[in-house]
C-alpha positions in Angstrom: 0.4 -0.2 -0.7 2.9 2.7 1.0 5.3 1.4 -2.1 1.6 2.7 -4.6 1.1 5.4 -2.3 5.3 6.3 -2.9 4.8 5.7 -6.8 2.1 7.7 -7.0 3.3 10.9 -5.2 6.6 9.8 -7.4 4.1 10.2 -11.0 2.5 12.8 -10.1 5.7 15.2 -9.9 7.2 13.9 -12.7 3.6 15.7 -14.7 3.6 18.5 -12.7 7.6 19.4 -13.6 6.2 18.2 -17.3 3.4 20.8 -17.3 5.8 23.8 -15.5 8.4 23.0 -18.6 6.3 22.9 -21.9 3.8 26.0 -20.7 7.1 28.2 -19.7 7.9 26.6 -23.6 4.7 27.7 -24.8 5.3 31.3 -22.9 9.1 31.5 -23.8 7.4 30.9 -28.1 4.4 33.4 -27.5 7.1 36.5 -25.7 8.9 35.5 -28.6 6.7 35.8 -31.6 4.5 39.4 -29.5 8.0 40.3 -29.4 9.1 39.6 -33.0 4.7 40.6 -34.2 5.7 44.5 -32.5 9.8 44.4 -33.8 7.7 44.2 -37.6 5.1 46.3 -36.7 7.8 49.2 -35.4 9.7 48.5 -38.3 6.6 49.1 -40.9 5.4 52.5 -39.7 8.8 53.2 -39.4 9.5 52.4 -43.3 6.0 54.4 -44.3 6.4 58.1 -45.4 5.5 60.7 -43.2 3.0 63.5 -44.4 6.6 66.3 -43.8 8.4 63.5 -46.3 5.8 63.5 -49.2 5.4 67.1 -49.3 9.3 67.3 -49.4 9.6 64.9 -52.5 6.6 66.8 -53.9 8.9 70.2 -53.5 11.1 68.5 -54.6 9.9 66.8 -57.6 8.3 70.3 -58.6 12.2 71.9 -58.5 13.2 69.3 -60.6 10.6 69.7 -63.6 10.9 73.7 -63.2 14.8 73.3 -63.2 14.7 75.5 -59.9 17.3 75.8 -57.2 15.5 75.4 -53.5 18.3 76.4 -51.4 18.3 80.1 -54.0 15.0 80.5 -54.6 13.8 81.6 -51.1 10.0 82.3 -53.0 9.6 78.6 -54.6 9.9 77.7 -50.7 7.8 80.1 -49.5 5.2 79.1 -52.0 4.9 75.6 -51.4 4.9 76.3 -47.3 1.6 76.1 -47.2 1.7 77.5 -43.7 2.3 80.9 -45.6 -0.2 83.0 -46.2 -0.2 85.0 -49.2 -0.8 88.1 -47.4 2.9 87.7 -45.6 4.3 86.3 -48.6 4.4 89.9 -50.7 6.1 91.2 -47.6 9.4 92.7 -49.2 8.4 91.8 -52.6 8.4 94.3 -56.0 5.9 94.1 -58.6 7.9 93.6 -61.8 10.2 90.8 -60.1 7.2 89.0 -58.9 5.4 89.6 -62.5 8.8 88.3 -64.3 8.9 85.0 -61.6 5.0 83.8 -62.3 4.9 84.4 -66.0 8.3 82.5 -66.4 7.2 79.5 -63.8 3.4 79.2 -65.1 4.7 78.2 -68.6 6.7 76.0 -67.1 4.1 74.3 -65.2 1.2 74.8 -67.5 3.6 72.7 -69.2 4.6 69.7 -67.1 1.1 69.5 -66.0 0.0 68.0 -69.3 2.8 65.8 -69.7 2.9 64.2 -66.1 1.5 66.2 -63.7 4.9 67.2 -62.7 5.7 64.0 -61.8 2.5 63.7 -59.2 1.4 59.9 -58.7 -1.4 59.2 -56.6 -1.1 59.0 -52.8 -0.8 55.9 -51.1 -3.6 55.3 -50.3 -5.0 55.8 -54.1 -6.4 59.1 -54.1 -5.4 61.6 -56.7 -7.2 64.5 -58.0 -6.4 65.6 -61.6 -7.0 69.0 -60.8 -6.0 69.7 -57.9 -2.2 68.3 -58.0 0.8 69.5 -55.5 1.5 71.5 -58.7 -3.0 73.3 -59.0 -1.3 74.3 -55.9 1.7 75.8 -56.4 0.3 78.1 -59.6 -3.0 78.7 -57.5 -0.7 80.1 -55.1 1.5 82.2 -57.8 -1.8 83.4 -59.1 -3.0 85.1 -56.1 -0.1 86.4 -55.1 0.8 87.9 -58.8 -3.5 89.1 -58.1 -3.0 91.0 -54.8 -0.2 92.8 -55.8 -1.3 94.2 -58.6 -3.4 96.4 -59.4 -6.1 97.7 -62.7 -3.7 98.4 -65.7 -0.8 96.5 -64.3 -0.5 94.0 -66.4 -0.6 92.9 -69.9 -2.0 90.4 -72.1 0.8 88.6 -72.7 2.5 88.3 -70.0 0.0 85.1 -69.3 -1.6 82.5 -70.8 -4.5 83.0 -69.6 -6.7 80.9 -72.0 -4.5 77.9 -71.0 -4.6 78.4 -67.9 -8.4 78.8 -67.8 -8.5 74.9 -68.8 -6.9 73.3 -65.6 -10.8 73.4 -64.3 -8.9 74.3 -60.6 -12.0 76.5 -58.8 -9.1 79.1 -57.4 -7.1 79.0 -60.5 -9.9 80.2 -62.8 -10.8 82.8 -59.9 -7.7 84.0 -60.3 -7.5 84.0 -64.0 -10.3 85.9 -64.2 -9.6 88.9 -61.8 -5.6 89.0 -63.9 -7.5 89.3 -67.0 -9.8 92.3 -66.1 -6.7 93.9 -64.8 -4.6 93.6 -68.4 -7.3 95.7 -69.6 -8.5 93.9 -71.9 -10.7 95.2 -75.2 -14.2 93.5 -76.1 -12.8 90.9 -78.7 -10.1 90.2 -76.1 -12.9 89.3 -73.7 -15.8 87.9 -75.5 -12.1 85.3 -76.8 -11.9 84.9 -73.5 -14.9 83.7 -72.5 -15.2 81.5 -75.2 -12.3 79.9 -74.0 -14.1 79.3 -70.7 -17.1 77.2 -73.0 -16.1 73.9 -71.4 -16.4 74.6 -67.8 -19.4 73.1 -66.6 -21.5 73.3 -63.4 -19.7 75.5 -60.1 -16.7 76.1 -62.3 -18.3 77.7 -65.1 -20.1 80.1 -61.8 -17.1 81.3 -60.3 -16.0 81.6 -63.6 -19.2 84.3 -64.1 -19.2 85.5 -60.8 -15.7 86.2 -60.6 -15.5 88.7 -63.9 -18.8 90.2 -63.0 -18.2 91.2 -60.0 -14.1 92.3 -60.9 -15.8 94.1 -64.2 -16.5 97.7 -65.7 -20.0 98.4 -66.3 -19.4 98.1 -70.1 -17.9 95.0 -69.7 -20.7 93.7 -67.5 -23.1 93.6 -70.1 -21.6 91.9 -72.3 -20.9 89.0 -69.7 -24.8 89.4 -68.2 -25.4 89.1 -71.8 -23.0 86.2 -72.6 -24.3 84.2 -69.1 -27.8 84.4 -70.2 -27.1 82.6 -73.3 -24.6 80.0 -71.2 -27.5 78.8 -68.4 -30.9 79.5 -71.5 -28.6 76.6 -72.5 -27.9 74.5 -69.6 -29.1 71.7 -67.4 -32.0 72.3 -65.3 -29.9 71.9 -61.9 -26.4 74.8 -63.2 -29.5 76.9 -63.5 -30.8 76.6 -60.1 -27.4 75.6 -58.8 -26.4 79.9 -60.2 -29.7 81.4 -58.4 -29.0 79.6 -55.1 -26.2 81.4 -55.4 -26.8 84.5 -56.8 -27.1 86.4 -54.0 -23.5 87.0 -53.4 -23.5 88.8 -56.5 -25.1 92.4 -56.4 -27.2 93.2 -59.8 -29.2 95.8 -61.5 -33.0 95.5 -62.3 -32.2 94.9 -65.4 -29.5 92.7 -64.6 -31.8 90.5 -62.4 -34.4 90.3 -65.7 -31.6 89.4 -68.3 -30.4 86.3 -66.4 -34.1 85.2 -65.2 -35.1 85.8 -68.5 -32.9 82.1 -69.0 -34.5 80.2 -66.5 -38.5 80.8 -67.5 -38.8 77.4 -69.6 -38.1 75.0 -66.5 -41.8 76.9 -66.4 -43.2 74.1 -68.3 -40.2 71.7 -68.0 -39.3 71.0 -65.0 -41.7 71.9 -62.2 -39.4 71.5 -58.7 -36.8 73.6 -60.8 -39.2 75.9 -61.0 -40.1 75.6 -57.8 -36.5 76.3 -56.9 -35.5 79.4 -59.6 -38.4 81.1 -58.5 -38.7 80.5 -54.4 -34.0 82.1 -54.8 -35.8 84.9 -58.0 -38.2 86.4 -55.3 -36.1 86.2 -52.5 -33.7 88.5 -53.8 -35.9 90.7 -55.0 -37.5 91.2 -51.6 -33.6 91.5 -50.4 -32.9 94.1 -52.9 -36.0 96.3 -52.9 -36.8 95.6 -56.6 -40.2 96.5 -58.6 -40.6 92.6 -60.8 -42.8 90.3 -60.3 -41.8 86.6 -61.4 -45.0 86.7 -63.8 -43.9 89.5 -66.0 -40.3 87.8 -66.7 -41.5 84.3 -67.2 -45.2 85.4 -68.6 
């Protein structure tokens, strides 16, 4: 009996020892795997480019395409630093220098954008907006800088390639290009040609184009722009007409201008009830806000 108890105890001790060894080994393996996974994850995270690295790479690609030596071009560095406001960039700069700089570099940007977006590719997540690459942002900031520094008549039409700039379909570039074009004091023929180059623009971009021109135009230029806009709207989709009138409050129109533009939406009365209701509401709202004596039934009988 005692012998059996002794054997049982010896067996129990042996099993405990085996269990401890197996448990300790498994735990060591798990810890090794965990440490290796953590190490691999840290290494992988360290290998991913940071935001600053991505921006630096983009700036370097732009510099290469534009043949710019970053160390020697402080304005280029400032324009590519989005933390720096345009109003701060223009301090200490001369108009003639900025005109020459933007004129030369905008031509290079237009060329490389046509080729391969100035070397830019999709982000790591696959997103790529072909109308808003770092090259577009650089060009838009250049144009904004030039626009803020110049007054009416301080620019020649041949100093910028306006017809090519407007083809880029970037909202900020469209706005600055429109304002700069009028500062170049164009003739009526020049203005008509410029308007014609915008025929490819649609929706909000076309709206941006006309709004900027109308706000900055002289009285004689406004007549041409209002007539052109009315013709454009008349052949536009219903949603484009409605979208325009939803934002019409930002334009300062007189009664005759409002009537001219509004006639372009009269066909909605028969064609599209929902669009007509929205058009009607925004028309009446504008009339009330400006204390005009106009009835929609008289504009669109």
